[in-house]
Every structure is written in C-alpha cells, then in structure tokens.
C-alpha positions as CSV (number, residue, x, y, z in Angstrom):
1,M,-9.9,9.8,-18.5
2,H,-6.4,11.3,-20.1
3,I,-3.1,11.3,-18.7
4,R,-3.3,14.8,-18.4
5,D,-6.1,14.6,-16.3
6,L,-4.4,12.9,-13.8
7,P,-4.5,12.5,-10.7
8,Y,-8.1,11.7,-9.9
9,S,-9.9,14.3,-8.1
10,D,-11.7,10.9,-6.3
11,P,-10.4,7.4,-7.0
12,G,-13.6,6.3,-5.8
13,E,-14.5,3.5,-3.1
14,P,-13.4,-0.1,-4.1
15,D,-14.3,-3.2,-3.6
16,V,-12.0,-5.0,-1.6
17,R,-14.1,-7.9,-0.7
18,S,-11.2,-10.2,-3.3
19,G,-8.5,-9.7,-5.7
20,G,-11.0,-10.7,-8.5
21,R,-13.4,-8.3,-7.5
22,F,-11.4,-5.5,-6.9
23,L,-9.9,-5.8,-10.7
24,L,-13.8,-6.2,-11.7
25,W,-14.4,-2.7,-9.8
26,L,-11.0,-1.4,-11.8
27,G,-12.2,-2.6,-15.2
28,L,-15.6,-1.0,-14.7
29,G,-14.1,2.2,-13.3
30,Q,-12.5,2.2,-17.1
31,L,-15.2,1.4,-18.7
32,G,-15.3,4.0,-21.4
33,G,-11.7,3.8,-21.8
34,Q,-11.8,0.1,-22.5
35,L,-14.6,0.4,-25.0
36,K,-12.3,2.8,-27.1
37,A,-9.7,0.3,-26.3
38,M,-11.6,-2.3,-27.4
39,G,-13.1,-0.7,-30.6
40,W,-9.3,0.5,-32.1
41,G,-8.4,-3.1,-31.1
42,L,-11.0,-4.9,-33.3
43,L,-10.6,-2.3,-36.1
44,H,-6.4,-3.3,-35.9
45,Q,-7.5,-7.4,-35.6
46,I,-10.5,-6.8,-38.8
47,G,-7.5,-5.3,-41.0
48,V,-5.1,-7.7,-40.1
49,A,-7.7,-10.1,-40.4
50,G,-8.8,-8.4,-44.2
51,L,-5.4,-8.8,-45.7
52,P,-5.7,-12.2,-46.8
53,L,-9.0,-11.8,-48.2
54,G,-6.8,-9.1,-50.5
55,V,-4.4,-11.4,-51.1
56,G,-6.5,-14.3,-52.3
57,L,-8.4,-11.7,-54.7
58,A,-5.4,-10.5,-55.9
59,V,-3.9,-14.2,-56.6
60,Q,-7.5,-15.8,-58.7
61,A,-7.4,-12.1,-60.6
62,V,-3.9,-13.4,-62.0
63,V,-4.5,-16.6,-62.4
64,D,-8.0,-15.4,-64.5
65,R,-6.3,-12.7,-66.0
66,S,-8.9,-10.2,-64.7
67,G,-7.3,-6.6,-64.4
68,G,-9.9,-5.1,-62.6
69,R,-10.6,-7.5,-60.0
70,L,-6.3,-7.1,-59.7
71,A,-7.1,-3.0,-59.1
72,L,-9.7,-4.3,-56.5
73,A,-7.9,-6.6,-54.6
74,A,-5.0,-3.8,-54.4
75,G,-7.4,-1.3,-53.2
76,L,-8.6,-3.7,-51.0
77,L,-5.3,-4.1,-48.9
78,A,-4.6,-0.5,-49.4
79,L,-7.5,0.2,-47.1
80,M,-6.7,-2.5,-44.8
81,G,-3.4,-1.4,-44.3
82,V,-4.9,1.9,-43.4
83,A,-6.8,0.2,-41.1
84,V,-4.3,-1.6,-39.6
85,A,-1.9,1.2,-39.2
86,V,-4.5,3.6,-37.7
87,G,-6.1,1.0,-35.1
88,D,-2.7,-0.4,-33.8
89,T,-1.5,3.2,-33.6
90,M,-4.4,4.1,-31.5
91,L,-5.0,0.8,-29.6
92,H,-1.5,1.6,-28.1
93,R,-2.5,5.1,-27.2
94,T,-5.7,4.1,-25.2
95,A,-4.4,0.7,-23.9
96,I,-1.4,2.6,-22.3
97,T,-3.8,5.4,-21.1
98,N,-5.5,2.4,-19.4
99,W,-2.7,1.3,-18.1
100,I,-1.5,4.2,-16.6
101,T,-4.7,5.6,-15.2
102,A,-5.5,2.2,-13.8
103,A,-2.3,2.5,-11.6
104,A,-2.5,5.6,-10.7
105,R,-5.9,5.1,-9.2
106,V,-4.5,2.4,-7.2
107,Q,-1.4,4.6,-6.2
108,Q,-3.9,7.2,-5.1
109,L,-6.3,4.9,-3.3
110,L,-2.7,3.4,-1.7
111,A,-1.8,6.7,-0.5
112,R,-5.4,8.0,0.5
113,R,-5.4,4.4,3.0
114,T,-2.0,5.5,3.9
115,A,-2.5,9.0,4.9
116,E,-6.1,7.8,7.1
117,L,-4.3,5.3,9.1
118,G,-0.9,7.0,9.6
119,A,1.1,5.3,12.1
120,A,-1.3,2.3,12.7
121,L,-0.5,1.6,9.2
122,T,2.7,-0.5,9.7
123,R,1.3,-2.2,13.2
124,R,-1.9,-3.9,11.2
125,V,0.5,-4.7,8.0
126,A,4.3,-5.0,6.9
127,A,5.8,-2.2,5.8
128,G,7.3,-4.4,2.8
129,E,4.2,-5.7,1.9
130,V,3.2,-1.9,1.7
131,V,5.9,-1.4,-0.5
132,A,5.6,-4.1,-2.6
133,V,1.9,-3.5,-3.0
134,S,2.7,0.6,-4.0
135,T,5.5,-0.8,-6.4
136,G,5.9,-4.2,-8.4
137,D,2.4,-5.1,-8.1
138,V,0.3,-1.6,-8.9
139,E,2.6,-2.3,-12.4
140,K,1.0,-6.2,-12.6
141,I,-2.5,-4.6,-12.1
142,G,-2.0,-1.9,-14.6
143,W,-0.7,-5.0,-16.9
144,F,-4.3,-6.7,-16.5
145,V,-6.2,-3.8,-17.1
146,E,-4.5,-2.8,-20.3
147,A,-4.3,-6.5,-21.5
148,L,-8.1,-6.7,-20.9
149,S,-9.8,-4.6,-23.7
150,R,-6.9,-5.9,-26.4
151,F,-8.0,-9.4,-25.3
152,A,-11.7,-8.5,-25.9
153,A,-10.7,-7.2,-29.6
154,A,-8.6,-10.1,-30.5
155,L,-11.7,-12.4,-29.2
156,L,-14.4,-10.4,-31.1
157,A,-12.0,-10.7,-33.9
158,L,-11.8,-14.5,-34.0
159,V,-15.7,-14.7,-33.7
160,V,-16.1,-12.6,-37.0
161,V,-12.9,-14.1,-39.0
162,C,-14.1,-17.8,-38.0
163,V,-17.8,-16.7,-39.6
164,G,-16.4,-14.7,-42.8
165,L,-14.7,-18.1,-43.4
166,V,-18.0,-20.4,-43.2
167,V,-19.4,-18.1,-45.3
168,Y,-16.9,-17.5,-47.7
169,Q,-15.9,-20.9,-48.4
170,P,-17.6,-23.6,-45.8
171,A,-15.6,-26.4,-46.6
172,L,-12.1,-25.2,-45.6
173,G,-14.2,-22.5,-42.8
174,V,-15.8,-25.2,-41.0
175,V,-12.5,-26.7,-40.1
176,V,-10.9,-23.3,-39.2
177,A,-14.2,-22.6,-37.1
178,I,-13.6,-26.0,-34.9
179,G,-9.9,-26.0,-34.9
180,V,-9.3,-22.2,-33.5
181,P,-11.4,-22.5,-30.3
182,A,-9.7,-25.8,-29.6
183,L,-6.3,-24.2,-30.1
184,A,-8.2,-21.3,-27.8
185,L,-9.1,-23.5,-25.3
186,A,-6.4,-26.2,-25.4
187,V,-4.0,-24.5,-22.4
188,L,-6.8,-24.3,-19.6
189,P,-5.8,-27.5,-17.8
190,L,-2.3,-25.7,-17.3
191,L,-3.4,-22.3,-16.3
192,P,-4.6,-23.5,-12.8
193,K,-0.8,-24.9,-12.2
194,A,0.7,-22.2,-14.2
195,T,-1.4,-19.7,-11.7
196,R,-0.2,-22.0,-8.3
197,R,3.5,-21.1,-9.4
198,A,2.9,-17.6,-10.0
199,D,0.9,-16.7,-6.7
200,V,4.1,-18.9,-4.8
201,Q,6.3,-16.7,-6.7
202,R,4.8,-13.8,-5.8
203,E,4.6,-14.4,-2.0
204,K,8.0,-15.6,-2.0
205,A,9.0,-12.0,-3.8
206,G,6.8,-10.5,-1.0
207,R,8.5,-11.8,1.9
208,A,12.0,-11.4,-0.3
209,T,11.1,-7.5,-0.2
210,E,10.3,-7.3,3.5
211,L,13.3,-8.7,4.4
212,A,15.1,-6.3,2.6
213,S,13.1,-3.5,3.9
214,D,13.7,-4.5,7.5
215,T,17.3,-5.0,6.8
216,V,17.8,-1.5,5.6
217,A,15.7,0.2,8.2
218,G,17.4,-2.1,11.1
219,L,21.3,-1.3,9.5
220,R,22.3,0.6,11.9
221,V,21.9,-1.5,14.8
222,L,22.8,-4.6,12.7
223,R,26.1,-3.1,12.2
224,G,26.8,-2.2,16.0
225,I,25.7,-5.8,17.3
226,G,28.0,-7.4,14.0
227,G,24.3,-9.2,12.8
228,E,25.1,-8.1,9.4
229,E,26.7,-11.4,7.5
230,L,23.7,-13.0,9.7
231,F,20.4,-10.8,7.6
232,L,22.6,-11.0,4.4
233,G,22.5,-15.0,4.7
234,R,18.5,-14.6,5.2
235,Y,18.3,-12.6,2.2
236,R,20.9,-14.4,0.1
237,E,18.1,-17.5,1.0
238,A,15.3,-15.7,0.4
239,S,16.6,-14.6,-2.9
240,Q,17.4,-17.8,-4.0
241,E,14.0,-18.8,-3.1
242,V,12.1,-16.3,-5.1
243,R,14.5,-17.0,-8.1
244,K,13.6,-21.0,-7.8
245,A,10.1,-20.3,-8.1
246,A,10.6,-17.8,-10.9
247,V,12.0,-21.0,-13.0
248,R,9.3,-23.3,-11.6
249,S,6.7,-21.0,-13.2
250,A,8.6,-19.7,-16.0
251,R,8.6,-23.9,-16.9
252,M,5.2,-23.9,-16.9
253,W,4.9,-20.5,-19.1
254,A,7.2,-21.6,-21.3
255,L,5.1,-25.1,-21.8
256,I,1.9,-22.7,-22.7
257,A,3.7,-20.9,-25.4
258,A,5.1,-24.1,-26.7
259,V,1.3,-25.5,-26.9
260,Q,0.4,-22.0,-28.5
261,V,3.0,-22.5,-31.3
262,L,2.7,-26.3,-31.9
263,L,-1.3,-26.6,-31.9
264,P,-1.4,-23.7,-34.5
265,G,1.0,-25.2,-36.4
266,L,-0.9,-28.1,-36.5
267,L,-3.9,-26.9,-37.6
268,L,-2.1,-24.8,-40.3
269,V,-0.6,-28.1,-41.5
270,S,-4.3,-29.8,-41.8
271,V,-5.8,-27.2,-43.0
272,V,-3.3,-26.6,-46.4
273,W,-3.2,-30.5,-46.3
274,Y,-6.9,-30.5,-47.0
275,G,-7.3,-27.2,-49.1
276,A,-4.6,-29.1,-51.4
277,T,-6.7,-31.9,-51.9
278,L,-10.0,-29.7,-52.3
279,A,-7.9,-27.8,-54.9
280,R,-6.8,-30.5,-57.2
281,Q,-10.6,-32.0,-56.9
282,G,-11.5,-28.5,-58.3
283,T,-13.9,-27.9,-55.1
284,V,-12.0,-24.8,-54.3
285,T,-10.1,-22.6,-56.6
286,V,-6.2,-21.2,-55.5
287,G,-7.6,-17.8,-54.7
288,E,-10.1,-19.2,-52.1
289,L,-6.7,-21.2,-50.7
290,V,-4.4,-19.0,-50.5
291,T,-7.1,-16.5,-48.6
292,V,-7.7,-19.2,-45.8
293,Y,-4.3,-19.9,-45.2
294,S,-3.2,-16.7,-44.6
295,A,-6.3,-16.2,-42.5
296,V,-5.3,-19.2,-40.2
297,T,-1.5,-17.6,-40.4
298,L,-3.3,-14.3,-39.4
299,L,-5.1,-16.0,-37.0
300,M,-2.0,-16.7,-34.9
301,Y,-1.8,-13.0,-33.7
302,P,-4.8,-12.5,-31.9
303,L,-4.5,-16.0,-30.3
304,R,-1.7,-14.7,-28.8
305,H,-3.7,-12.3,-26.7
306,F,-5.3,-15.3,-25.1
307,E,-2.0,-16.7,-23.5
308,E,-1.1,-13.2,-22.8
309,I,-4.5,-12.8,-20.8
310,A,-3.8,-16.1,-18.9
311,M,-0.4,-14.3,-18.1
312,A,-0.8,-10.9,-16.9
313,Y,-4.2,-12.5,-14.6
314,S,-2.2,-15.3,-13.1
315,F,0.3,-12.5,-11.9
316,S,-2.3,-10.0,-11.3
317,K,-4.9,-12.0,-9.5
318,P,-2.0,-12.3,-6.2
319,S,-1.1,-8.1,-6.5
320,A,-4.9,-7.5,-6.3
321,K,-5.6,-9.8,-3.4
322,R,-2.6,-8.1,-1.6
323,A,-4.0,-4.5,-2.5
324,A,-7.2,-5.6,-1.6
325,R,-5.6,-6.5,1.7
326,V,-4.7,-3.2,2.1
327,L,-6.8,-1.1,1.3
328,A,-9.2,-3.0,3.5
329,L,-8.1,-1.7,6.3
330,R,-9.4,1.5,7.8
331,R,-10.1,4.1,10.7
332,T,-13.6,3.6,11.0
333,A,-16.1,5.2,9.5
334,P,-16.6,8.9,9.5
335,G,-19.2,10.0,11.3
336,D,-21.5,12.8,9.8
337,G,-22.3,15.1,13.0
338,L,-19.1,17.6,12.5
339,D,-17.7,19.0,9.4
340,A,-13.6,19.6,8.9
341,A,-13.5,23.2,10.1
342,Q,-15.5,22.2,13.3
343,S,-13.3,20.5,15.8
344,P,-14.4,19.7,19.2
345,T,-12.7,20.7,22.1
346,G,-12.6,19.3,25.8
347,D,-11.9,16.8,28.2
348,L,-10.2,13.4,26.3
349,Y,-11.6,10.3,27.3
350,D,-11.0,6.7,26.9
351,P,-13.9,4.4,27.6
352,V,-11.7,1.4,27.3
353,T,-9.4,1.8,29.8
354,G,-11.1,4.7,31.8
355,L,-8.2,7.4,30.5
356,L,-9.3,10.9,31.6
357,A,-7.6,13.9,30.5
358,P,-8.7,17.0,31.4
359,S,-9.0,20.1,29.3
360,G,-5.4,22.5,29.4
361,I,-3.9,19.8,31.5
362,F,-0.8,18.3,31.0
363,T,-0.8,14.7,31.9
364,A,1.5,12.0,32.1
365,V,-0.2,8.2,31.5
366,V,1.9,5.4,33.4
367,C,1.8,1.7,31.6
368,G,3.4,-1.3,33.0
369,D,3.1,-3.1,29.1
370,P,4.4,-1.0,26.2
371,D,2.0,-2.8,23.8
372,V,-0.3,-1.2,25.9
373,A,1.0,2.5,26.2
374,G,1.0,1.8,22.1
375,R,-2.4,0.3,21.4
376,L,-3.6,3.2,24.0
377,A,-1.7,6.1,21.7
378,D,-3.4,4.7,18.9
379,R,-6.9,5.0,20.1
380,L,-6.6,8.2,21.4
381,G,-5.7,9.5,17.9
382,G,-9.0,8.0,16.6
383,H,-7.5,4.9,15.4
384,P,-9.6,2.1,17.9
385,A,-7.5,-1.1,17.6
386,D,-9.2,-4.9,19.0
387,E,-7.3,-6.0,21.9
388,P,-5.6,-9.1,20.4
389,S,-7.2,-11.1,23.6
390,A,-10.4,-10.2,23.4
391,P,-12.5,-12.8,21.8
392,D,-14.4,-12.2,18.0
393,D,-17.7,-13.1,17.9
394,G,-18.2,-10.7,15.4
395,T,-20.5,-8.0,17.3
396,R,-17.7,-6.7,19.6
397,K,-17.4,-3.2,18.5
398,V,-14.8,-1.2,20.6
399,R,-15.7,2.0,22.1
400,S,-14.4,5.4,20.4
401,V,-12.4,7.9,22.4
402,Q,-14.7,11.3,23.2
403,L,-12.8,14.6,23.2
404,G,-15.8,17.3,24.3
405,G,-18.2,14.0,24.1
406,V,-17.9,13.6,20.9
407,D,-16.8,10.4,19.4
408,L,-13.0,11.0,17.8
409,D,-13.0,8.1,15.6
410,G,-16.1,9.0,13.9
411,L,-15.4,12.4,13.2
412,P,-14.0,13.5,9.5
413,L,-10.4,12.6,9.3
414,A,-9.3,16.2,8.7
415,A,-11.4,17.2,11.9
416,A,-9.6,14.4,13.7
417,R,-6.6,15.3,12.6
418,A,-6.6,18.8,13.6
419,S,-8.2,18.1,17.0
420,V,-5.6,15.3,18.4
421,L,-1.9,15.0,16.9
422,V,-0.2,11.6,18.0
423,Q,3.6,11.7,18.2
424,D,5.0,8.1,17.8
425,K,7.3,6.6,19.9
426,D,9.3,5.9,16.4
427,P,8.9,9.5,14.5
428,V,10.1,9.8,11.0
429,L,11.7,12.3,9.4
430,L,11.4,13.1,6.0
431,S,14.3,14.3,4.1
432,G,14.7,18.1,2.8
433,T,15.6,21.1,5.1
434,L,14.5,21.8,8.5
435,R,12.6,24.7,6.9
436,E,10.7,22.1,5.2
437,L,10.4,19.3,7.8
438,L,8.7,22.2,10.0
439,D,6.6,23.6,7.2
440,V,3.6,21.3,8.4
441,P,-0.5,22.4,8.4
442,A,-0.4,24.7,12.2
443,S,-2.1,27.1,13.8
444,G,0.4,30.0,13.7
445,N,0.5,30.4,17.1
446,V,3.7,28.7,17.9
447,S,6.7,29.6,15.7
448,A,9.5,27.3,14.6
449,E,12.2,28.9,16.6
450,D,10.3,28.1,19.9
451,A,9.3,25.1,18.9
452,L,13.2,23.7,18.6
453,A,14.1,25.9,21.8
454,A,11.5,24.1,23.8
455,A,12.6,21.0,22.5
456,Q,16.2,21.4,23.2
457,C,17.2,21.4,19.6
458,T,20.2,23.7,20.1
459,D,23.0,21.1,19.6
460,V,21.2,19.7,16.7
461,L,20.9,23.5,14.6
462,A,24.4,23.8,15.8
463,A,25.3,20.3,13.9
464,L,23.4,20.9,11.0
465,A,25.0,24.7,10.6
466,Q,28.0,22.8,10.7
467,A,27.1,20.5,8.1
468,S,26.0,23.0,5.9
469,A,27.9,23.2,2.7
470,E,28.4,27.2,3.1
471,A,30.7,28.6,5.8
472,D,28.0,30.1,7.6
473,G,24.8,28.4,6.2
474,D,21.5,28.5,7.8
475,P,20.8,25.1,9.7
476,M,17.3,25.9,8.9
477,D,18.2,25.3,5.1
478,T,20.1,22.7,5.4
479,R,18.9,19.3,4.0
480,I,18.3,16.4,6.5
481,T,18.7,13.0,5.3
482,E,16.3,10.4,4.8
483,R,14.7,9.5,8.2
484,G,17.8,11.8,9.3
485,R,20.1,8.9,9.3
486,S,23.0,11.3,9.5
487,L,21.5,12.4,13.2
488,S,21.7,10.6,16.9
489,G,18.4,8.9,17.4
490,G,18.1,11.9,20.5
491,Q,18.5,14.3,17.8
492,R,16.0,12.7,15.3
493,Q,13.6,12.0,18.3
494,R,13.9,16.1,19.4
495,L,13.3,17.7,15.7
496,A,10.0,15.2,15.4
497,L,9.1,16.6,18.8
498,A,9.7,20.3,17.5
499,R,7.7,19.4,14.5
500,S,4.9,18.2,17.1
501,L,4.9,21.4,18.7
502,V,4.6,23.8,16.1
503,T,1.7,22.5,15.0
504,D,0.0,23.2,17.9
505,P,-3.0,21.0,18.2
506,E,-5.5,21.1,20.1
507,V,-4.5,17.7,21.8
508,L,-0.9,16.5,21.7
509,V,-0.4,12.7,22.8
510,L,3.4,12.2,22.8
511,D,5.0,8.4,22.9
512,E,7.9,8.2,24.8
513,P,9.0,11.2,23.3
514,T,12.5,11.6,25.2
515,S,13.4,7.9,25.2
516,A,16.8,8.6,23.2
517,V,18.0,11.6,25.1
518,D,20.3,11.7,28.2
519,S,18.8,13.0,31.7
520,H,19.6,16.3,31.8
521,T,18.4,17.3,28.2
522,E,14.9,15.1,29.4
523,A,14.4,17.3,32.3
524,R,14.9,20.3,30.2
525,V,12.5,19.3,27.6
526,A,9.7,18.5,30.0
527,A,10.2,21.8,31.1
528,G,10.3,23.1,27.9
529,V,7.1,21.1,26.7
530,Q,5.5,21.9,30.0
531,R,6.0,26.0,29.5
532,L,5.1,25.8,25.9
533,R,1.8,23.8,26.0
534,S,0.9,25.6,29.0
535,G,-3.1,26.1,29.1
536,R,-3.3,23.5,26.2
537,T,-4.1,19.6,26.7
538,T,-1.1,17.2,26.7
539,V,-1.0,13.8,27.0
540,V,2.9,11.9,27.5
541,L,2.9,8.5,28.1
542,A,6.9,7.7,29.9
543,S,7.6,6.2,32.7
544,S,10.8,9.0,33.4
545,P,10.4,10.0,36.7
546,L,11.7,13.6,35.2
547,L,9.0,13.5,32.5
548,L,6.9,12.3,35.3
549,D,7.4,15.5,38.2
550,H,6.7,17.9,35.6
551,A,3.3,16.7,34.9
552,E,0.4,18.4,36.3
553,R,-1.7,14.9,36.5
554,V,-0.3,11.6,36.6
555,V,-2.5,8.4,35.3
556,F,-1.2,4.7,36.2
557,V,-2.9,2.0,33.7
558,H,-2.4,-1.5,34.9
559,E,-3.7,-4.4,33.1
560,G,-5.3,-2.3,30.5
561,E,-7.2,-0.2,33.2
562,V,-6.9,2.8,35.3
563,A,-5.4,1.5,38.4
564,A,-4.2,5.2,40.3
565,V,-4.9,9.0,39.6
566,G,-2.5,11.6,41.7
567,E,0.4,13.4,41.3
568,H,4.2,11.5,41.1
569,R,5.3,12.0,44.3
570,A,2.4,10.8,46.0
571,L,1.7,8.0,44.0
572,L,5.2,7.1,44.7
573,H,4.3,6.6,48.5
574,T,0.6,5.3,47.7
575,E,1.0,3.0,44.6
576,P,3.1,0.0,45.1
577,R,2.6,-1.4,41.6
578,Y,3.0,2.4,39.9
579,R,6.7,2.5,41.9
580,A,7.7,-0.7,40.7
581,V,7.3,0.5,36.9
582,V,8.9,3.8,37.6
583,T,11.6,2.8,39.9
584,R,12.0,-0.5,37.8
585,E,12.1,-2.6,40.8
586,T,11.8,-6.1,41.1
587,D,9.6,-8.4,42.7
588,E,12.0,-9.1,45.8
589,E,12.7,-5.2,46.1
590,A,9.0,-4.2,45.5
591,E,8.3,-6.8,48.3
592,A,11.3,-5.5,50.7
593,T,10.0,-2.3,50.2
594,A,6.9,-2.8,51.2
595,E,7.7,-4.7,54.2
596,V,9.9,-1.7,55.3
597,H,6.8,0.8,55.1
598,R,5.0,-2.1,57.0
599,L,7.4,-2.2,59.6
600,K,7.2,1.8,59.9
601,A,3.8,1.6,60.3
602,R,3.6,-0.9,63.0
603,E,6.3,1.6,65.1
604,E,4.4,3.9,64.6
605,R,1.6,2.3,66.3
606,E,3.0,1.1,68.9
607,E,4.5,4.6,69.5
608,I,1.2,5.8,69.6
609,E,-0.4,3.1,71.5
610,E,2.6,3.5,74.8
611,P,1.5,6.7,75.9
612,A,-2.5,5.7,76.2
C-alpha cells in the first residue's frame, strides 16, 4: 500500500491475544511491502558486500600489472556502486512506507475502538494509557515493523557473503563463516535483561503519562483546593523514576553496543593475523587477503541491524502489549438481524435491573448508588458491563438491554447509535465554534435554536457573543476552547445537553444532566426538555426533585433492581427508601419520619374505632 492511499478503507481485525501476535499480524498485513523492502535491502547489502571483491581484484591486477583485469575491477566497482545507491534509496523509501502505513493502521484501529466503546472506554482503561498507546507506542510499533525487513535483508546478505567467502577463499572464509554467527549470537544472553529493563521503563513512563493527563484534566479543581504543589511533587517523583529506569536501560544497551564493537574488532584482528600468515606462506594472494579483510570490515554494517532489531523488538513488545489490551476491549459481537438503516423502536427494557422505559414517555430513574447509575447508563447505551461483584466462571453472560424486543448490544454500531444516545454525566466539548459543536448527525426535526432554548443557554450565548472578536459577533461563530474550559461547569453541561437534543434520537438517556446548575435553571431545563422531547422516549438518571417532578414515570432502583415505580409525589409518601435518596435523609431522620407516619396511622385507626 502507498502512503497516498491512506487511510485504509478497512484496517482489518487484529490478533490481540498477545503483544507478539499483534506484531506478527501487523507484519503479515504488510507482507508485500516487507518483501519489497527486503528485496531492495538485499540489493543494497549485496552491493556493499561486492565492493571488497572489486577492490581485491583491482589490487591483484596492479600487482600482476594487468590492465584488462584492472578495467574489469573498475567496472565491477561501478556496478556495485549503482547497486548500493539504488538499493539504499529504494530501501529507505519502502521501509518508511512500511513504518507509516503500520502506524496508520494502528491509529485507525484505536480510533475505531474508541468510537465503538464511546464513554465506556475510559471506565475500562485509564485515559493516560490510551494517550500513551496512540502516541509513543504507535511510533515504537512502527519502528519494529520498519526494521524487520532491513534485518531480514541483512541476515540474507550475511549468509550470502559467508558462503561466497568460503567458496572464494576457503582457508579464510571458514574463519569468517564461524566468527560471524558467533558475533550475531553473542548478545543473546544480554537481551532478556535489556528487555526487562525496557519494559520497566515503558511501564513507568506510562504511569507518568497517566498522572500528567489526570493532573491537567483536574487543574482547575487542584487550583481551587490548593493541591497544585502536591500533584506537581508526585509528577516530579514519577518523572525521576522514569529517568532512572531509562538510565538503567541505556546502560544495558550501551553494553550490548560495546560487545557489538569489541567482538567484530577481535574477529577483524584474527582474520588479518591469520591472513598475513597465509600470505607469507604463499597460500593466499595479496588480492584475496584484501578482499577478505574488506568483506569482514563491511560485514560490521549488516551486523548492526541485529542490535537494532533486538532493541526495536524490546521496545515495541510492551507497546504492542498495551495496544492489544486496548484493542481487545469490545462492545459486543454485532448481530445480523438489522442493518444500520433499520433502527428498532418501542419500549426500552433492561433485564438486569428490570427497568422499563415505555416508548414516548419521559422516564426518570433514581439510583441510590451513583456507580449503579453509571453502569445502568452504559447498558442502556448498548455497552453491557459485567457487575464487579458477580463471580467470573467463564460462562456468565450479561443480558442485553432490549429496544422494542431487539437486543441493543447485538445491533450494528451505527444502528445502535441511531437508536439510543447516552449523554455521560461528564460530557466533553471539543474545541471549535458553537456552530461546529452542534453540527452533529441528527434527524433534522430539532433546530439548534430550539435545542439551545430548551437547554436554557441564553446566558451562554451572551457570554460567547461578548467573547467574540467582533463587536456584534454571532455567538454561533465564537470559538470554544478545548473542553470548554473558558465556560463554567453549568454552561458546559447545558451546551452538551443542547448537542444531545439536536440529534433527536429515538431514545435519549441523560445521566445527571443538571448536576452543575442552580435550582431555578434546573427547573427551567427540566420543563424545556420535557416540552422538546414530547412524544419521544427520554430516560433521565437523576435524584433531583425538580427533575423528578416533571417526569411522567419515576423508577426507583435499589441494590441493582427496580424496587418501585410511580409518580414522584406518590413515591415520596409510599416508599421510605426512595424518599431517603431524594431528600438526602440520614438513617436517623428516616426512622423519625417513619415513626411519625406510624403514629399518624395509629391515631387514624383510633378515631375510626371510637364511633364504632
């Protein structure tokens, strides 16, 4: 594949059983490019290895005063020079193509998995690890894929040269044929230790990246509580651990490099000493000695590829392992029942909790445990997650949420996304203008103006208009900074709500959509959402009485199961556990309230019994 053809129309389905299998899958996926690079590399290496033969023939021709053989040697040197130039140029071109296309394939796979998992990704793997995989790890993986073909070419060149020297001059060729493999294998005992040190360095670097990512994301909070220096100290300690691990790893690789210099030098000295002895005895000619000496000298070049491939594999293996771990995360296996254009409709039902959200109804869900609410929101969006407390015996399968009787997690991703939209409790605003923010795939039935009005974004529009560079700037064309950091938490939350309302999905699931706004705004937002979503299925996970009072149906989930269903005001009087969650009652207050109700009930019974 050529760079101009990127991106891939389909990056394929990777083998993520281990880091090594993932690297093998990448290499096999570029088999054509690898063979091309190996062919050009072999031409380059043979050209380099052929130069000593031309030099030796030229020296011997001068000694024998043969002009014809000298011209032949000059022609051979010119031919080898062309082979070196062409081979090196094309090798670099194809090897870099392999690197870039491998990195692009991994990037596409990561982007596809991120889009598939959505907000569930950061709940199953740290955000810093995803960043590390998509940046530094991709580069390391591409390096190994690129170095693989050059190593294969160097290995073939070494075999060809050693065999050629044995045929050309058996006495010296045998020494070289024995010594070169010994040089190539001499560093093998050092590689496991070097690999372990490289793994430790990459692990510590990944943790430091995660810490930096978390610190930057929570910088505003850290400033508010005065925790900047604390986290700065933690990152300083983490970075120093990375530095120490890098130094320990570099020492081992320096030792390997020293061995790769020392042993070839000893081989070269041995060949010169033994060759000179044979030349004095008349066993070899001066030209043959020069040829073998030059060949051994130039063999040091392909030998360097052995060190490079060992280093590339040691650094890329943990990177490939992390990439495979991220790519192994799956939504579920998509089903074959519907295509992306056929989205199911009807009631939304979760068999795990027993939650039923009737079609076209504004349903509010109250959970006493925020973690249960988060997992419920994931399932409602087609991301079934195993309950952490459930035993894992290898046979358990979490039942899917159903929409109109169809398993949601078994649908193709496009159909599931078109059917159910889940807004996370901490939605992200991407940088760009407000117009670009609201330019999302939608039904077209809800305009941006209506969505902004329903989400009560009047003050947000005024703030954006004031921040516009133009005097009478259009707030829709005002740029929003990364993650909306220039806006307050409530403003960001309402803009995210407006973006969700614009899409107008069949089912809209909102997880705590008004947790960062004041009570007056919250009441208006609840009324606006109810009005705009009239006749559409809307599920809101919240415990705010202002939101619950606008819901047509309230479902109370206790300990992972539906415990009560009804209207908000009715549940306040009939369900003590619901009342405790909504009113934030303590156990003592709940017991006191229950006692008051018992006393009132007793008084009413006594009043009835007296006339009797």
